[in-house]
C-alpha positions as CSV (number, residue, x, y, z in Angstrom):
1,X,-15.6,14.1,5.7
2,X,-13.0,15.2,3.1
3,X,-9.3,16.0,3.7
4,X,-7.8,18.5,1.4
5,X,-3.8,19.3,1.4
6,X,-3.0,22.3,-0.5
7,X,0.9,22.8,-1.1
8,X,3.9,24.5,-3.2
9,X,2.8,27.1,-5.6
10,X,-0.8,27.1,-4.4
11,X,0.5,28.1,-1.1
12,X,2.9,30.5,-2.4
13,X,2.0,33.4,-0.9
14,X,-1.3,35.7,0.3
15,X,-3.2,35.9,-2.8
16,X,-2.8,32.0,-3.7
17,X,-4.1,32.2,-0.3
18,X,-7.1,33.5,-1.0
19,X,-7.4,30.9,-3.7
20,X,-7.5,28.3,-1.5
21,X,-9.6,29.7,0.6
22,X,-12.5,29.8,-1.5
23,X,-11.9,25.9,-3.1
24,X,-12.4,25.1,0.8
25,X,-15.6,26.7,1.1
26,X,-17.2,26.0,-1.6
27,X,-16.7,22.0,-0.5
28,X,-17.6,23.2,3.4
29,X,-20.1,21.2,3.2
30,X,-18.4,18.0,3.1
31,X,-16.8,18.7,6.7
32,X,-12.9,19.4,5.5
33,X,-10.3,18.8,7.1
34,X,-7.0,21.3,5.5
35,X,-3.2,20.0,5.4
36,X,-0.7,22.4,4.1
37,X,2.8,22.9,3.2
38,X,4.8,25.4,3.8
39,X,5.5,28.1,0.6
40,X,7.6,26.8,-2.2
41,X,10.8,27.3,-0.9
42,X,10.6,27.8,2.5
43,X,11.7,24.0,3.8
44,X,15.6,24.6,2.1
45,X,16.2,28.1,3.2
46,X,15.5,26.8,6.6
47,X,17.8,23.9,6.3
48,X,20.5,26.0,4.5
49,X,19.9,28.3,8.0
50,X,20.2,25.2,10.2
51,X,23.7,24.4,8.7
52,X,24.3,28.2,8.7
53,X,23.6,28.6,12.4
54,X,26.0,25.6,13.1
55,X,29.1,26.7,12.0
56,X,28.5,30.0,13.6
57,X,27.3,32.1,10.6
58,X,25.5,34.5,12.5
59,X,25.5,37.2,9.4
60,X,23.6,34.5,7.4
61,X,21.2,32.7,10.2
62,X,20.4,37.1,10.2
63,X,19.7,37.3,6.5
64,X,17.3,34.6,6.7
65,X,15.2,35.5,9.5
66,X,14.4,38.8,7.5
67,X,14.0,37.4,4.6
68,X,11.3,35.1,6.4
69,X,10.0,37.8,8.2
70,X,9.5,39.5,5.1
71,X,8.0,36.9,3.6
72,X,5.4,35.6,5.9
73,X,4.2,39.4,6.8
74,X,3.6,39.9,3.3
75,X,1.8,37.1,2.8
76,X,-0.6,38.0,6.1
77,X,-1.3,41.9,4.3
78,X,-1.8,40.2,0.9
79,X,-3.9,37.3,2.4
80,X,-6.6,39.1,4.7
81,X,-8.3,42.2,5.1
82,X,-10.0,42.4,8.7
83,X,-8.1,44.5,11.0
84,X,-8.6,43.0,14.0
85,X,-8.3,39.1,11.7
86,X,-4.9,40.6,10.4
87,X,-3.3,41.8,14.0
88,X,-4.0,38.1,16.0
89,X,-2.8,36.5,12.7
90,X,0.2,39.1,12.4
91,X,0.6,38.3,16.5
92,X,0.9,34.2,15.6
93,X,3.7,34.6,12.9
94,X,5.9,36.9,14.7
95,X,5.7,34.2,17.6
96,X,6.5,31.8,15.4
97,X,9.2,33.6,13.8
98,X,10.9,34.2,17.8
99,X,10.7,30.2,18.0
100,X,12.6,29.8,15.1
101,X,15.4,32.8,16.3
102,X,15.3,30.8,19.4
103,X,15.7,27.7,18.1
104,X,18.8,28.6,15.9
105,X,20.5,30.5,18.3
106,X,21.0,27.5,20.3
107,X,22.2,25.5,17.6
108,X,24.5,28.9,16.7
109,X,25.6,28.4,20.7
110,X,26.4,24.8,20.7
111,X,27.7,25.0,17.2
112,X,26.1,21.5,16.7
113,X,23.1,20.5,15.1
114,X,21.3,17.3,15.8
115,X,18.7,15.5,14.0
116,X,16.4,16.4,16.4
117,X,17.0,20.5,16.5
118,X,17.6,19.9,12.5
119,X,13.7,18.3,12.4
120,X,12.1,21.0,14.7
121,X,13.8,23.7,12.4
122,X,12.5,21.8,9.3
123,X,9.3,21.4,10.1
124,X,8.2,25.7,10.8
125,X,7.4,26.7,7.5
126,X,4.6,24.6,7.4
127,X,3.7,25.7,11.2
128,X,4.2,29.2,10.3
129,X,1.4,29.4,6.9
130,X,-1.6,27.5,9.0
131,X,-2.4,30.9,11.1
132,X,-2.4,32.7,8.2
133,X,-4.6,30.2,6.0
134,X,-6.9,29.8,9.0
135,X,-6.7,33.3,8.9
136,X,-8.2,33.4,5.2
137,X,-10.7,30.8,6.2
138,X,-12.2,33.1,8.9
139,X,-12.5,35.6,6.6
140,X,-14.6,33.1,4.1
141,X,-17.2,32.6,6.5
142,X,-15.8,29.3,8.5
143,X,-14.6,29.0,11.7
144,X,-11.2,27.6,11.7
145,X,-8.5,25.9,13.7
146,X,-5.0,25.6,13.7
147,X,-3.8,21.8,14.3
148,X,0.1,21.4,14.4
149,X,0.8,18.2,12.7
150,X,3.1,17.0,15.9
151,X,-0.4,17.2,17.9
152,X,-2.1,14.2,15.7
153,X,0.6,12.2,14.5
154,X,2.8,9.8,16.2
155,X,5.4,8.6,14.7
156,X,8.7,6.9,15.0
157,X,12.3,8.3,16.8
158,X,13.8,8.3,13.1
159,X,14.2,12.0,12.5
160,X,14.7,13.0,8.9
161,X,12.3,10.4,7.7
162,X,9.8,9.2,10.3
163,X,7.6,6.8,10.1
164,X,3.5,6.9,11.8
165,X,1.9,4.6,14.3
166,X,-1.1,4.4,12.6
167,X,-3.1,3.2,15.6
168,X,-1.5,5.8,17.5
169,X,-2.5,8.7,15.3
170,X,-6.2,7.0,14.7
171,X,-7.0,7.1,18.2
172,X,-4.4,10.9,18.8
173,X,-6.9,12.4,15.8
174,X,-10.0,11.0,17.2
175,X,-9.7,12.7,20.1
176,X,-8.1,16.3,19.0
177,X,-9.6,16.3,15.3
178,X,-13.1,14.7,15.6
179,X,-14.8,17.0,18.4
180,X,-13.5,19.8,15.7
181,X,-15.2,18.5,12.7
182,X,-18.6,17.9,14.7
183,X,-18.9,21.1,15.9
184,X,-18.7,22.2,12.6
185,X,-14.9,23.8,12.6
186,X,-12.1,23.5,10.3
187,X,-9.1,22.0,11.2
188,X,-6.1,23.8,9.4
189,X,-3.0,21.2,10.2
190,X,0.5,21.5,9.3
191,X,1.7,19.1,7.0
192,X,5.1,17.2,6.9
193,X,5.6,17.1,11.1
194,X,4.8,14.8,13.6
195,X,6.0,13.9,16.7
196,X,7.3,10.9,18.7
197,X,4.5,9.7,21.6
198,X,6.9,11.9,24.1
199,X,5.9,15.0,22.1
200,X,9.4,15.4,20.4
201,X,8.8,16.7,16.9
202,X,9.7,14.9,13.5
203,X,9.4,15.4,10.3
204,X,8.0,12.8,7.7
205,X,10.5,13.1,4.8
206,X,11.4,16.2,2.0
207,X,7.6,16.3,0.1
208,X,5.4,14.4,2.8
209,X,2.2,16.8,3.3
210,X,0.6,14.5,0.8
211,X,2.1,11.7,3.0
212,X,0.7,13.5,5.9
213,X,-3.1,13.6,4.5
214,X,-3.1,10.1,4.3
215,X,-2.0,9.6,7.1
216,X,-5.1,12.1,8.2
217,X,-7.4,10.5,5.5
218,X,-6.6,6.5,7.3
219,X,-6.8,7.9,10.9
220,X,-10.1,9.7,10.7
221,X,-11.5,7.3,7.8
222,X,-12.0,10.3,5.0
223,X,-14.7,9.7,2.4
224,X,-11.6,10.7,0.1
225,X,-8.5,12.7,0.2
226,X,-8.1,15.4,-2.4
227,X,-4.3,16.5,-3.2
228,X,-4.5,19.9,-4.6
229,X,-1.4,21.3,-6.5
230,X,-0.8,23.2,-9.4
231,X,-1.2,20.8,-12.2
232,X,-4.1,18.7,-14.1
233,X,-3.7,15.2,-11.8
234,X,-0.4,13.1,-12.7
235,X,0.8,13.5,-16.4
236,X,1.4,10.9,-18.8
237,X,5.2,12.0,-18.7
238,X,7.1,15.4,-17.5
239,X,6.5,18.4,-19.3
240,X,9.3,19.7,-19.1
241,X,10.6,16.9,-21.2
242,X,7.5,16.1,-23.0
243,X,5.1,18.4,-24.8
244,X,2.4,16.6,-25.2
245,X,2.3,14.9,-22.1
246,X,-1.7,14.9,-21.1
247,X,-3.4,14.2,-17.9
248,X,-4.3,10.6,-17.1
249,X,-8.2,10.2,-15.2
250,X,-7.4,6.9,-13.3
251,X,-4.6,4.7,-11.6
252,X,-4.1,2.4,-9.3
253,X,-2.7,2.9,-5.8
254,X,0.3,0.7,-7.4
255,X,0.3,2.3,-10.7
256,X,0.6,4.9,-8.7
257,X,3.1,4.3,-6.1
258,X,5.2,3.4,-9.1
259,X,5.7,6.5,-10.7
260,X,6.0,8.6,-7.4
261,X,8.9,6.2,-6.6
262,X,10.5,6.5,-9.9
263,X,10.2,10.0,-10.2
264,X,6.7,11.8,-11.2
265,X,6.9,15.2,-8.6
266,X,3.7,15.5,-8.3
267,X,2.5,12.8,-5.3
268,X,4.9,11.7,-2.5
269,X,5.7,7.6,-3.0
270,X,4.8,7.0,0.7
271,X,1.2,8.8,0.1
272,X,-0.9,5.7,-1.3
273,X,-0.3,3.5,1.8
274,X,-2.3,4.4,4.3
275,X,-5.5,5.6,2.0
276,X,-4.7,1.8,0.1
277,X,-5.3,0.3,3.7
278,X,-8.7,1.4,3.7
279,X,-9.5,1.7,0.6
280,X,-9.2,5.9,0.5
281,X,-9.5,7.2,-3.0
282,X,-7.1,9.9,-3.7
283,X,-7.5,13.0,-6.2
284,X,-4.8,15.5,-7.7
285,X,-6.3,18.6,-8.4
286,X,-5.2,21.6,-9.4
287,X,-5.7,25.0,-7.1
288,X,-5.4,27.0,-10.4
289,X,-7.9,25.2,-12.5
290,X,-10.0,23.7,-10.0
291,X,-13.3,22.2,-12.3
292,X,-10.8,20.0,-13.9
293,X,-11.7,16.4,-12.7
294,X,-7.9,15.5,-12.0
295,X,-6.3,12.0,-11.5
296,X,-8.6,9.6,-9.4
297,X,-6.8,7.2,-7.4
298,X,-8.4,4.3,-6.3
299,X,-8.1,0.8,-5.8
300,X,-8.6,0.1,-8.8
301,X,-7.5,1.1,-12.1
302,X,-9.8,1.7,-14.9
303,X,-10.6,1.0,-18.3
304,X,-7.7,1.6,-20.8
305,X,-7.8,1.3,-24.5
306,X,-3.4,1.3,-23.8
307,X,-1.0,-0.9,-22.0
308,X,1.4,1.7,-20.8
309,X,-0.3,4.4,-18.7
310,X,3.0,6.6,-18.4
311,X,6.4,7.0,-18.3
312,X,9.0,8.3,-15.5
313,X,12.2,8.6,-15.2
314,X,15.3,9.7,-11.9
315,X,18.6,11.7,-13.6
316,X,21.8,12.1,-11.1
317,X,22.1,9.0,-10.8
318,X,25.5,6.9,-10.7
319,X,25.3,2.6,-11.7
320,X,27.6,0.7,-9.2
321,X,28.9,-3.0,-10.4
322,X,29.7,-5.3,-8.6
323,X,31.7,-8.2,-11.1
324,X,33.8,-10.9,-11.1
325,X,33.8,-14.7,-11.0
326,X,33.3,-14.6,-7.5
327,X,29.9,-13.7,-7.5
328,X,28.4,-17.2,-9.4
329,X,26.9,-19.8,-7.0
330,X,28.4,-17.0,-3.5
331,X,24.2,-14.9,-2.4
332,X,27.1,-13.9,0.3
333,X,28.8,-11.4,-2.5
334,X,25.4,-10.1,-2.7
335,X,24.0,-10.3,0.7
336,X,27.5,-8.6,2.1
337,X,27.0,-5.6,-0.8
338,X,24.1,-5.2,0.3
339,X,25.2,-4.4,3.6
340,X,27.4,-1.6,3.0
341,X,24.3,-0.4,1.1
342,X,22.1,-0.8,4.2
343,X,25.6,0.4,6.4
344,X,25.3,3.8,4.5
345,X,21.6,4.0,4.7
346,X,22.2,4.4,0.8
347,X,18.3,4.6,-1.1
348,X,18.7,1.7,-3.7
349,X,17.1,3.0,-7.2
350,X,16.8,0.4,-8.8
351,X,18.8,-3.5,-8.3
352,X,19.6,-5.9,-11.1
353,X,21.5,-9.5,-11.0
354,X,22.6,-10.7,-14.6
355,X,21.2,-14.2,-15.5
356,X,25.4,-15.9,-15.5
357,X,25.5,-14.4,-11.8
358,X,29.0,-12.7,-13.0
359,X,27.5,-9.0,-12.0
360,X,25.1,-7.3,-10.0
361,X,24.4,-3.6,-10.2
362,X,22.8,-1.1,-8.2
363,X,21.5,2.5,-8.9
364,X,21.6,5.4,-6.3
365,X,21.7,9.0,-6.6
366,X,24.7,10.5,-7.4
367,X,25.1,12.7,-4.7
368,X,26.0,9.0,-2.4
369,X,27.6,7.3,-5.6
370,X,31.3,7.8,-4.7
371,X,31.3,6.8,-1.0
372,X,29.1,3.6,-2.2
373,X,32.3,3.1,-4.7
374,X,34.4,3.4,-1.7
375,X,32.6,1.4,0.5
376,X,32.6,-1.6,-1.3
377,X,35.8,-1.4,-2.5
378,X,36.9,-2.0,1.0
379,X,34.2,-4.2,2.0
380,X,35.3,-6.5,-1.1
381,X,39.7,-5.8,-0.9
382,X,40.5,-8.8,-0.5
383,X,38.4,-10.5,-3.2
384,X,39.5,-7.7,-5.3
385,X,43.3,-8.5,-4.7
386,X,42.7,-12.6,-5.0
387,X,40.5,-11.9,-8.5
388,X,37.3,-13.1,-6.9
389,X,35.6,-10.0,-8.2
390,X,37.4,-8.1,-11.2
391,X,36.2,-4.7,-10.3
392,X,33.5,-2.3,-8.7
393,X,32.7,-0.9,-11.5
394,X,31.4,3.0,-11.7
395,X,29.2,4.5,-14.0
396,X,28.5,7.9,-13.8
397,X,25.9,10.3,-15.0
398,X,22.9,7.8,-15.9
399,X,19.0,7.8,-15.5
400,X,16.2,5.1,-14.8
401,X,13.1,5.7,-17.2
402,X,10.3,3.9,-16.2
403,X,7.4,2.5,-18.0
404,X,4.8,2.0,-16.1
405,X,0.8,0.5,-16.5
406,X,-1.5,-2.3,-15.5
407,X,-1.8,-3.6,-18.4
408,X,1.1,-4.5,-19.1
409,X,0.2,-7.5,-17.3
410,X,0.3,-10.3,-19.7
411,X,0.6,-8.2,-22.6
412,X,3.0,-9.9,-24.7
413,X,4.9,-7.5,-26.7
414,X,5.4,-4.1,-24.7
415,X,9.4,-4.8,-23.6
416,X,9.8,-5.7,-26.8
417,X,8.5,-2.3,-28.5
418,X,10.4,-0.5,-25.2
419,X,14.2,-1.8,-26.3
420,X,13.4,-1.5,-30.3
421,X,12.4,2.0,-30.1
422,X,15.6,2.9,-27.7
423,X,17.5,1.1,-30.1
424,X,16.6,2.9,-33.4
425,X,17.4,6.7,-31.7
426,X,20.6,5.0,-30.2
427,X,19.5,4.7,-27.0
428,X,21.9,2.6,-24.8
429,X,21.0,0.6,-22.6
430,X,22.7,-0.2,-18.9
431,X,20.9,-2.1,-17.4
432,X,17.3,-3.5,-17.0
433,X,15.0,-5.1,-14.3
434,X,11.4,-5.2,-14.4
435,X,9.4,-7.0,-11.1
436,X,6.6,-9.6,-10.9
437,X,4.0,-7.7,-11.1
438,X,4.7,-7.0,-14.7
439,X,3.4,-3.1,-13.8
440,X,7.1,-1.5,-14.7
441,X,9.5,-1.8,-17.1
442,X,12.8,-0.2,-15.6
443,X,15.9,0.3,-17.9
444,X,19.4,2.6,-17.2
445,X,20.3,5.0,-19.7
446,X,22.9,7.6,-19.8
447,X,22.0,10.5,-18.7
448,X,22.3,12.2,-21.7
449,X,19.6,10.3,-23.5
450,X,17.1,10.9,-20.6
451,X,14.7,13.3,-23.0
452,X,14.9,11.6,-26.2
453,X,14.4,8.8,-24.3
454,X,10.9,10.2,-23.2
455,X,9.9,11.7,-26.2
456,X,10.2,9.1,-28.4
457,X,8.9,6.6,-25.5
458,X,5.7,8.8,-25.9
459,X,5.3,9.0,-29.1
460,X,5.5,5.2,-29.1
461,X,4.0,3.7,-26.3
462,X,1.0,6.7,-25.4
463,X,0.4,9.0,-27.6
464,X,0.4,6.6,-30.4
465,X,-1.1,3.8,-28.3
466,X,0.2,0.7,-26.9
467,X,-3.1,-1.2,-26.9
468,X,-3.5,-3.8,-23.9
469,X,-4.5,-6.8,-26.0
470,X,-8.1,-7.9,-25.3
471,X,-8.7,-11.3,-23.2
472,X,-9.5,-13.4,-25.8
473,X,-6.1,-12.7,-27.6
474,X,-3.8,-13.9,-24.1
475,X,-5.7,-17.1,-24.4
476,X,-2.6,-19.6,-25.6
477,X,-4.0,-23.1,-27.5
478,X,-3.6,-26.6,-26.4
């Protein structure tokens, strides 16, 4: 059994859905379970219209409903030829549009958007697309059935970014999906969404349809999970910044997790966890070039001549620094700073502390930088007044650049080449972090240096090659 997930431009319209149906039909003998995300841009539209409804902006609600109706009805016309099939899917899409309208009307009347209502509205795009894809599969001669992700993925009650209960999901998926698979039916599951044990819909976080596929792969003991996107696998760098970025044939789960966390957009950061727990391989494939082998992610990194596999970066970040003699020998200061981050539910992208214990710095998304600065200043107002802390420093418009590769483990000289290359090109390093696994060297730079830093490091470490040392080179003589 195989789990196949399609998203982004792969499901951008009816013509693309025809292509998806053709790919699934080619693999019908492998008993596929199909997971789909919303059309590109639809989730953003839904979140925006939900906020508009909460403010009573009925004009914006009507305009968005009209746009969503036109996009999805047009996709039905493009994807389906058989009149009866088309009419049936039209009715289902119209019914889902009516459900969305009722939800938005409720928000408008109350003038309030609860986390629960936001999740229900945000997950509509996946629920509206899967009937169209199922219709396209039926026209390819497959028996397909729509299954809402909320029916099979059981989550906690953390609206906005829920976490799955894998044991409960395995039980639910076994009862719901296995009978369909054994009967030769292709389940078409809406990604991104789940539900609490009581049946209240949740979402797994932005871009989490990949995660849905991995969760279902775990629950069903799939042979592999295939993530179909619009690029030829995981690349050695962002092609928008590095023109000669190339596909990586193999990655370990740990390498892929590092790359996705630090900005590689081709796969959701949490995708590796459920699959890795059962050592289920993940393949990243291109819907528009399906014969390309893509990238295989598994427990083994695979052979490589280079210490560095790939580079990735996170832009639009802010560097916050808590500094002063009060930190020396005072772990409570660091704990309190982390407490502020937790209170604001901050996404800490990088944390670094000087060996002198004179400062500790946090890199956070730029959108939360200012409120966190104010939070830290409030928390440490007494220490700042007494001079125990000298300042809460703020460096706006920074980025994080991460150098990733299992070959760096035990390989001397890689960090020197990273920092030396950046220095030769006048890229000033603001902070540095490296984990004990030696999979990742991360540094904080001014945002203006991001593109240049990526290009010169790619040339130095990947295009020209930073070779991993042979085992015998690492033996230290007595």
